[in-house]
C-alpha distance (Angstrom), angle and dihedral (degrees) to the residues before:
residue distance angle dihedral
X1 . . .
X2 3.78 . .
X3 3.90 91.2 .
X4 3.84 90.2 49.4
X5 3.80 92.6 51.9
X6 3.80 91.9 50.6
X7 3.75 91.3 48.5
X8 3.72 91.4 48.8
X9 3.83 91.4 51.3
X10 3.85 89.8 52.4
X11 3.80 90.8 47.2
X12 3.81 88.6 53.3
X13 3.82 89.3 47.6
X14 3.82 93.4 51.9
X15 3.76 94.1 45.9
X16 3.80 91.8 47.2
X17 3.82 91.9 55.7
X18 3.78 92.6 45.3
X19 3.79 85.5 54.0
X20 3.78 92.5 48.6
X21 3.86 92.9 48.3
X22 3.77 95.7 46.8
X23 3.79 93.9 43.3
X24 3.85 91.2 52.9
X25 3.86 87.8 51.4
X26 3.80 92.5 50.1
X27 3.75 97.0 42.4
X28 3.76 92.2 44.5
X29 3.79 93.9 51.2
X30 3.82 92.2 44.8
X31 3.75 93.2 49.6
X32 3.86 91.4 46.5
X33 3.87 94.3 51.5
X34 3.74 94.6 45.1
X35 3.75 91.4 52.2
X36 3.87 88.4 43.4
X37 3.81 92.1 50.4
X38 3.79 94.6 48.9
X39 3.80 93.0 47.8
X40 3.76 97.6 53.1
X41 3.81 115.0 126.8
X42 3.81 124.9 -149.5
X43 3.78 111.7 -134.2
X44 3.86 133.4 176.1
X45 3.78 96.4 -120.0
X46 3.78 95.7 59.4
X47 3.79 119.6 125.2
X48 3.83 119.3 -101.9
X49 3.79 108.5 -76.8
X50 3.79 95.7 17.4
X51 3.78 113.5 129.6
X52 3.87 99.9 -166.6
X53 3.76 147.0 -31.6
X54 3.73 139.1 -135.9
X55 3.81 133.6 -160.8
X56 3.76 116.3 -150.3
X57 3.78 136.8 175.8
X58 3.80 124.1 -148.2
X59 3.81 137.9 150.4
X60 3.86 93.0 5.1
X61 3.78 95.2 -53.0
X62 3.78 141.5 91.6
X63 3.77 126.1 -123.9
X64 3.81 125.1 -160.8
X65 3.93 110.4 -160.5
X66 3.79 126.6 -175.2
X67 3.89 124.9 -172.3
X68 3.73 127.5 -149.9
X69 3.85 114.8 -158.5
X70 3.73 92.1 -149.6
X71 3.84 110.6 7.5
X72 3.82 139.3 -60.4
X73 3.86 118.2 -92.2
X74 3.77 90.7 -104.5
X75 3.84 132.4 31.6
X76 3.81 114.4 -108.6
X77 3.80 116.7 -126.7
X78 3.83 93.2 -115.3
X79 3.82 132.2 32.1
X80 3.76 127.0 -171.3
X81 3.75 112.1 -145.5
X82 3.80 121.0 -155.6
X83 3.79 104.0 -153.5
X84 3.79 112.9 96.7
X85 3.81 91.7 70.5
X86 3.83 89.1 62.7
X87 3.81 95.8 42.1
X88 3.74 94.9 47.6
X89 3.88 91.8 46.7
X90 3.77 90.3 55.0
X91 3.75 95.4 43.8
X92 3.82 94.4 47.0
X93 3.83 88.5 46.1
X94 3.75 93.0 50.8
X95 3.81 89.0 47.8
X96 3.79 88.9 54.5
X97 3.79 90.0 48.2
X98 3.83 87.9 53.9
X99 3.81 96.6 45.1
X100 3.85 99.1 41.5
X101 3.83 106.2 27.9
X102 3.80 104.6 24.3
X103 3.77 94.3 37.2
X104 3.81 89.9 46.2
X105 3.71 98.6 32.2
X106 3.81 96.3 140.9
X107 3.76 90.9 53.6
X108 3.78 105.1 34.5
X109 3.79 111.0 14.6
X110 3.81 103.7 40.5
X111 3.84 129.1 57.9
X112 3.76 105.7 -179.7
X113 3.74 89.4 -161.6
X114 3.83 88.0 63.5
X115 3.89 97.0 39.6
X116 3.73 127.1 -14.1
X117 3.81 104.7 -137.8
X118 3.73 135.1 138.2
X119 3.84 122.6 -99.8
X120 3.81 90.8 -110.5
X121 3.82 92.9 53.8
X122 3.76 90.8 47.2
X123 3.78 93.4 52.0
X124 3.81 92.2 46.0
X125 3.83 89.9 52.1
X126 3.73 90.8 49.0
X127 3.80 93.0 51.5
X128 3.74 93.3 46.2
X129 3.75 93.7 49.0
X130 3.83 92.8 56.1
X131 3.81 93.5 47.7
X132 3.79 98.0 41.1
X133 3.75 90.3 44.5
X134 3.81 92.4 60.2
X135 3.83 93.0 46.6
X136 3.76 92.4 52.3
X137 3.79 92.8 47.5
X138 3.79 92.4 47.2
X139 3.84 93.5 49.2
X140 3.82 88.9 48.3
X141 3.84 92.0 53.2
X142 3.83 91.8 48.2
X143 3.75 92.5 46.1
X144 3.94 123.4 89.9
X145 3.77 86.2 -93.9
X146 3.77 88.7 65.5
X147 3.73 91.7 68.9
X148 3.79 90.4 72.7
X149 3.85 104.6 65.4
X150 3.79 98.5 -165.9
X151 3.83 93.5 40.1
X152 3.76 87.7 52.4
X153 3.78 92.4 49.7
X154 3.86 90.3 52.2
X155 3.79 90.2 52.5
X156 3.86 88.5 47.6
X157 3.76 89.3 53.3
X158 3.82 91.7 52.1
X159 3.77 89.6 50.6
X160 3.85 91.4 50.5
X161 3.80 90.9 50.6
X162 3.79 89.6 49.7
X163 3.78 90.2 50.8
X164 3.79 90.2 49.0
X165 3.75 90.6 55.2
X166 3.78 92.1 43.2
X167 3.79 95.3 50.2
X168 3.81 91.1 51.1
X169 3.84 89.7 54.8
X170 3.82 91.5 52.9
X171 3.78 109.6 36.3
X172 3.76 142.9 32.6
X173 3.83 110.8 -79.6
X174 3.77 94.2 -107.3
X175 3.79 90.6 51.3
X176 3.74 93.1 44.6
X177 3.85 92.7 58.0
X178 3.79 90.5 44.3
X179 3.82 90.6 51.4
X180 3.81 92.8 48.2
X181 3.89 86.5 55.4
X182 3.77 91.5 46.9
X183 3.83 90.8 46.8
X184 3.79 90.4 52.8
X185 3.78 94.3 41.9
X186 3.80 90.2 50.0
X187 3.87 88.7 58.6
X188 3.70 91.9 46.6
X189 3.82 96.7 49.4
X190 3.81 92.4 41.0
X191 3.82 89.0 53.5
X192 3.82 86.1 59.8
X193 3.79 96.2 43.5
X194 3.78 100.7 40.1
X195 3.81 103.6 28.8
X196 3.84 119.0 13.1
X197 3.86 100.5 42.8
X198 3.87 95.9 37.7
X199 3.80 90.4 50.3
X200 3.81 90.8 49.9
X201 3.80 91.8 48.4
X202 3.81 89.4 52.4
X203 3.86 90.9 53.0
X204 3.85 89.4 49.5
X205 3.81 91.5 49.5
X206 3.87 91.1 49.1
X207 3.78 91.2 50.8
X208 3.78 92.4 49.5
X209 3.85 90.2 49.4
X210 3.78 91.3 47.6
X211 3.78 95.4 -111.3
X212 3.75 127.5 135.0
X213 3.83 110.2 -108.6
X214 3.80 118.8 -123.5
X215 3.88 110.3 -109.1
X216 3.86 88.6 -149.2
X217 3.79 87.8 74.5
X218 3.72 93.7 58.0
X219 3.82 92.3 44.8
X220 3.85 91.4 51.1
X221 3.80 92.0 49.0
X222 3.90 91.5 48.7
X223 3.83 90.0 51.7
X224 3.75 91.6 55.3
X225 3.76 91.7 43.1
X226 3.85 88.2 54.6
X227 3.80 90.3 54.5
X228 3.84 90.4 48.7
X229 3.82 87.0 50.6
X230 3.81 93.8 58.3
X231 3.77 95.9 39.8
X232 3.82 97.9 52.4
X233 3.78 99.4 84.4
X234 3.84 97.4 48.2
X235 3.79 88.4 48.1
X236 3.80 90.0 56.9
X237 3.87 90.7 49.1
X238 3.88 93.0 49.3
X239 3.84 92.3 47.7
X240 3.82 89.5 52.8
X241 3.81 96.0 37.8
X242 3.78 96.1 100.3
X243 3.77 84.6 81.1
X244 3.78 92.8 59.5
X245 3.90 112.4 65.1
X246 3.79 91.5 168.5
X247 3.83 86.0 66.7
X248 3.88 105.2 39.3
X249 3.78 100.0 27.5
X250 3.75 105.7 49.1
X251 3.87 132.3 90.7
X252 3.82 97.2 -95.4
X253 3.74 98.5 39.2
X254 3.83 94.6 132.3
X255 3.82 90.6 55.2
X256 3.75 90.3 49.0
X257 3.77 88.0 53.3
X258 3.82 90.4 50.9
X259 3.84 89.0 51.9
X260 3.79 91.9 49.1
X261 3.86 87.8 59.3
X262 3.82 89.1 54.2
X263 3.82 92.6 50.0
X264 3.81 87.0 52.9
X265 3.78 89.5 55.6
X266 3.78 95.2 46.4
X267 3.83 94.1 48.1
X268 3.86 93.1 46.4
X269 3.81 91.0 46.9
X270 3.85 90.1 60.3
X271 3.80 93.0 48.2
X272 3.80 93.3 43.6
X273 3.82 93.0 48.4
X274 3.81 92.5 45.8
X275 3.80 91.8 48.9
X276 3.75 90.5 49.8
X277 3.79 90.1 54.2
X278 3.80 92.2 -121.6
X279 3.69 96.7 129.4
X280 3.88 132.5 -83.9
X281 3.79 111.5 -77.9
X282 3.80 97.3 -155.0
X283 3.82 89.5 175.3
X284 3.82 87.0 78.3
X285 3.92 89.3 68.7
X286 3.89 91.2 51.4
X287 3.79 90.1 49.5
X288 3.81 91.3 46.7
X289 3.77 90.7 50.6
X290 3.82 92.5 49.2
X291 3.77 90.7 50.1
X292 3.78 88.8 49.9
X293 3.75 91.2 51.9
X294 3.78 89.6 50.5
X295 3.80 89.5 53.2
X296 3.80 89.9 52.1
X297 3.79 90.5 51.1
X298 3.83 93.0 46.8
X299 3.81 89.5 52.2
X300 3.84 89.0 61.9
X301 3.75 101.6 24.7
X302 3.90 95.7 120.9
X303 3.74 88.4 57.9
X304 3.82 91.8 48.5
X305 3.79 93.4 50.1
X306 3.76 91.4 54.7
X307 3.72 91.8 53.0
X308 3.79 97.9 -110.3
X309 3.75 129.8 140.3
X310 3.77 126.6 -134.3
X311 3.80 114.0 -119.4
X312 3.84 115.1 -134.9
X313 3.76 102.8 170.7
X314 3.83 115.7 122.1
X315 3.81 113.7 -101.9
X316 3.80 126.3 -117.7
X317 3.84 124.1 -158.9
X318 3.70 98.8 -124.9
X319 3.79 93.6 51.6
X320 3.81 95.4 51.9
X321 3.84 93.7 42.8
X322 3.76 91.3 49.6
X323 3.88 96.9 48.1
X324 3.81 113.2 115.2
X325 3.87 90.1 -122.0
X326 3.86 94.8 55.0
X327 3.90 97.8 93.8
X328 3.76 90.3 54.0
X329 3.73 92.7 42.1
X330 3.82 90.5 52.3
X331 3.89 90.5 51.8
X332 3.90 88.7 49.4
X333 3.78 93.0 50.5
X334 3.79 91.8 46.3
X335 3.80 90.4 49.2
X336 3.79 99.9 42.8
X337 3.75 109.8 21.6
X338 3.85 112.7 23.8
X339 3.87 95.6 78.5
X340 3.83 86.8 75.2
X341 3.79 103.2 18.8
X342 3.76 95.1 63.2
X343 3.81 139.0 106.4
X344 3.85 84.7 -112.0
X345 3.80 108.0 24.3
X346 3.82 115.4 -151.5
X347 3.89 97.5 -163.0
X348 3.77 110.1 112.9
X349 3.77 110.9 -101.4
X350 3.78 96.3 13.7
X351 3.79 110.9 109.8
X352 3.82 99.2 170.8
X353 3.75 136.3 19.8
X354 3.92 109.4 -80.7
X355 3.82 109.0 -100.5
X356 3.88 87.9 -5.4
X357 3.83 90.8 -76.7
X358 3.83 108.6 150.0
X359 3.88 116.1 -172.7
X360 3.82 103.2 -177.6
X361 3.83 104.7 107.8
X362 3.80 130.6 49.6
X363 3.82 90.7 -113.1
X364 3.84 91.4 52.9
X365 3.76 93.3 49.0
X366 3.78 92.8 46.7
X367 3.83 91.0 45.6
X368 3.87 89.2 57.1
X369 3.81 95.5 41.7
X370 3.77 94.0 123.3
X371 3.81 94.0 46.8
X372 3.77 90.7 50.2
X373 3.78 91.3 48.4
X374 3.81 93.7 51.2
X375 3.84 97.7 38.1
X376 3.77 102.0 39.1
X377 3.82 108.1 11.8
X378 3.76 108.1 38.4
X379 3.83 92.1 29.9
X380 3.77 135.9 17.8
X381 3.83 95.6 -124.7
X382 3.85 87.6 120.1
X383 2.94 132.5 85.5
X384 3.91 90.1 36.2
X385 3.78 106.7 -111.8
X386 3.86 85.9 -7.2
X387 3.77 89.3 -88.4
X388 3.80 92.2 166.2
X389 3.82 92.4 50.9
X390 3.82 98.7 -118.7
X391 3.80 106.5 -167.2
X392 3.75 128.9 -133.9
X393 3.81 90.0 -115.3
X394 3.82 88.6 56.2
X395 3.79 93.9 48.4
X396 3.86 87.5 50.6
X397 3.76 89.0 50.1
X398 3.88 90.6 54.6
X399 3.83 89.2 48.3
X400 3.89 94.3 48.9
X401 3.78 90.1 46.4
X402 3.80 96.0 53.9
X403 3.79 96.1 39.3
X404 3.80 93.2 42.4
X405 3.84 91.1 52.4
X406 3.78 91.3 48.9
X407 3.76 92.1 49.4
X408 3.77 91.1 50.2
X409 3.82 88.5 52.9
X410 3.82 90.5 53.5
X411 3.77 94.3 52.6
X412 3.78 96.3 48.0
């Protein structure tokens, strides 16, 4: 059993890094081609059928690039296709979903305080949501609504917010945010697999056969590419969100997710406008900052509404160990956390303390006071899926302990 757990951890490690590498390749090429497309210049000397050109310098050399909206008059001998980055990013991401969240469903996918369902049911809901989400999106794009690009994007945003709310009603907060990223990434990769690449292949086949390609194919592919452009940054956030419990494990996590999508739009709008040489809309950064401040407020709004104040003073061991709440806090940590956060964890499948955090002695508990406060007091990120049934009163105890010790330090 021990050897299997170790092998499983290394498998997760390998797949995670494959996902990171392929995602960098996909995102990098996507960002580059969006910037290139927006920066194209129309000139009189361009070949027949060419839409625009761009001169670039990189790595000590110059590049002269021309774009054809449909296709050139004759096929070139060699074409570089940008598709495997997208496919491998999705496949490696799905593999991670299976290894981490399906393989550890009781720990990472399910929170029985959110919805008491079996691991099998949770996995089936997860799989269905990804497939049905793509089908709904694709039908929406192909409907009369799809003729209005910005109206379609508004409806897509509403659908994403609805999914954010839905996932938080089904899964643990960590899994909900991960699934929202997977849901969005599935749409993006499916756009490449089912629309963008097939349309380009039809154009190539028409050219080889001497037929005139249908311009609608390029227009449809460009619309899907535009959607991918605006969804990229939120997907990156959701894929990294397991590091931010104040985002995924607080009361208004689905609203925070909705605001993250808006930040993605404002940031991309700045880059898109700048690359298109239409000015520098600096107001987008102010809006982004205000949205981020709103997210910070939402992560602590229950505390604000009760008139409290968040402590931000650095902790000291003696202060936390001497606090009146500490004996009860130590008992809570021993009961709810030490089965994993120990030198020799006893929780099934855990072979070493997560992130090396051991919480067995008074010194260790006090040294990690801030992490305990964030992960288990101010949010419910820990225990994962609340598998040890930490109560609301115990979370309030951890919060009172940390904030009380900090306040005592301020008054000394």
